[in-house]
N, C-alpha and C positions, 0 to 999 in steps of 0.2 A: 573445474573447467567445463565449459559447454561450447558447443559449436553447432552449426546448422549445415546439413548436407544439401547442397543446391543442385546436385546432379539429378537429371530427370530419372525418375524411377517409374516402373510400369507395374503397379500392383505389388508393392513390397509386402511379403508375407512372412517369411522366416528370417531369423537373424541369429548369428553365432559369432563368437570371437575366438581368435587364436593368435598368440604372439602380439605383434604390433598392428594387426589388422582386425577389422570386423567385416563380416560378409552378409549380404542381404540377398535372399532368394526372391526374385521378382516373379510373381504369380503369372501375370499376363505376358511378360517379356520372354519367359523361358530362358532366363540367364541368372547368373550370380554376379553381383557387383562387389568389388573389394574396396574397402576404405581404410585409410590410415587412421588409427585410433587417436593419435596425438593431434592431428589437424582436421580430421573429418573430410579431407580431400579424397576424391576417388583415386585409387591406385590400382587400376586393372591392366596396366601395361604388361604385355606378355602373359596375361591370364585370360583363359578362354571361358570354360565352364558354361556352355550354352547348348541348347538342344531345341528341337522342334517339339516342345512339350510344355506343360504347365508345372512350374516348380512350387511346392508347398513348404514342407519343413526342411531344415538344414541342421546337420550335426557335423562336428569336426573332431578328428583324433590327431595324432601326431603326424600322420602321413596323408590322410584322405579327407575329402568332403563327401558326405552322404546326403543325398537329396531324395525326399519322397516326391513322387511325380503324379501328375493328373491321370496318367494311363495305368495307375495302380501298380507301379513298380518302385523300386529303390535303385538309384544310380550311384556309382562311386566315381569320384574325380580326384586326380592327383592334386594335392594341396599346393605344390610348388608351381605347377603350370596351368591347372584348371582343365586339363584334357581328361576325357573319360578313360577310366582304367578299370575294366571289369575282369581283368586277369585274376583267376583264383577267387572271384567273388560272384555269388549268386544269391538272390533272394527268392526262395521257392515257396513261401507261404502265400495263401490267397489274401490279397489286399483289396480293400474296398473303401476308397476315400482316405488314403494315407496322409492325413494333414500334419500330424506331429511325428517327430523322429528324435530319438536320443540314443547315445551310445555310452558304453562303459568299456572296460578293458576286455570284456568277453562277448558282449551281446549288442545287437541293434534292437531297439524297442520302437515299435511303430503304433501310433494311435489311429485306428480306423474309424473315421467319422460315420460313414454310411452304415456299417455293420455294428457299430457301438461295441467294438472289441479292441483289445490290445494284442499285438503279435510280437513274438520274440524269435 
């Protein structure tokens, strides 16, 4: 199966999937767009996940979306609603160009482009 997403994107940079959806972090738009995997249709109804920031990488676990940001931070958003949820979450390492992000059951991994390092 193949499909073509016709929704206007604004610098699509990161992509991740979870369940029936895939998510695209828009570099210039400062938002995440949610798409239905089966149809390719945008399905962002009731889903926010936006900020006055530049979004680079995106990673998803069972409850949250983690986004590496242009202001050298990592943000956490609720997977169901797309609203920011930083309760109990903080990223205290020094980041410098955090373009890539990945997660496993215990850690968040961030690739720092500017400093040529990886942070855990």
